[in-house]
ROMARTI-225810 format. One record per residue (C-alpha): residue in one letter; x, y, z. Coordinates in steps of 0.001 Angstrom, whole numbers. Layout:
N
REC   code        xx        yy        zz
REC      a         X         Y         Z
...
END
This chain:
67
REC   code        xx        yy        zz
REC      m     37549    112217     68080
REC      l     33976    111321     69007
REC      g     33834    114262     71390
REC      l     35869    112444     74037
REC      s     38030    114426     76404
REC      w     41354    113328     77831
REC      d     39914    112663     81288
REC      i     37498    110095     79841
REC      i     40278    108435     77838
REC      i     42566    108254     80867
REC      a     39708    106906     83024
REC      g     38984    104227     80422
REC      l     42631    103187     80260
REC      g     42747    103097     84053
REC      m     39679    100850     84180
REC      a     41199     98514     81597
REC      l     44403     98268     83661
REC      v     42411     97536     86829
REC      i     40572     94685     85088
REC      e     43809     93312     83624
REC      g     45498     93568     87020
REC      l     42657     91677     88687
REC      v     43080     88787     86256
REC      f     46816     88586     86951
REC      a     46375     88941     90725
REC      l     43387     86670     91305
REC      a     43703     83920     88702
REC      p     47231     83610     87296
REC      s     46885     79864     86626
REC      r     43677     80445     84662
REC      l     45598     82990     82607
REC      d     48179     80318     81768
REC      n     45346     78038     80621
REC      l     43871     80839     78517
REC      v     47200     81535     76808
REC      a     47622     77832     76030
REC      f     44093     77724     74610
REC      l     44670     80827     72489
REC      a     47806     79224     71051
REC      t     45623     76441     69630
REC      i     43387     78891     67714
REC      p     44508     79636     64138
REC      v     46125     83027     63561
REC      e     43411     84241     61182
REC      t     40703     83390     63731
REC      r     42576     85297     66433
REC      r     42909     88227     64050
REC      l     39140     88201     63384
REC      i     38403     88026     67124
REC      g     40718     90983     67715
REC      f     39123     92966     64898
REC      g     35668     92209     66304
REC      a     36745     93408     69738
REC      l     38166     96564     68172
REC      v     34915     97304     66332
REC      l     32853     96608     69457
REC      g     35073     98958     71463
REC      v     34693    101768     68933
REC      v     30917    101266     68863
REC      l     30764    101371     72672
REC      l     32873    104532     72739
REC      a     30644    106180     70141
REC      f     27535    105128     72064
REC      g     28961    106415     75330
REC      a     29899    109723     73736
REC      s     26369    110147     72392
REC      l     24739    109880     75844
END
């Protein structure tokens, strides 16, 4: 699995939760606006955005593992 150890995976998940928590704690009304905006985007476009984010994440993980 790209040579990643569990401590790196857990640290990455922890960092993601910190970032998500900051959004909820510091700008909850902006989050409501973002959800309303996302509801206006067609499902296929949202799916493509999600797939792009997934690919970018895998590339970043592979790059980080190669350092």
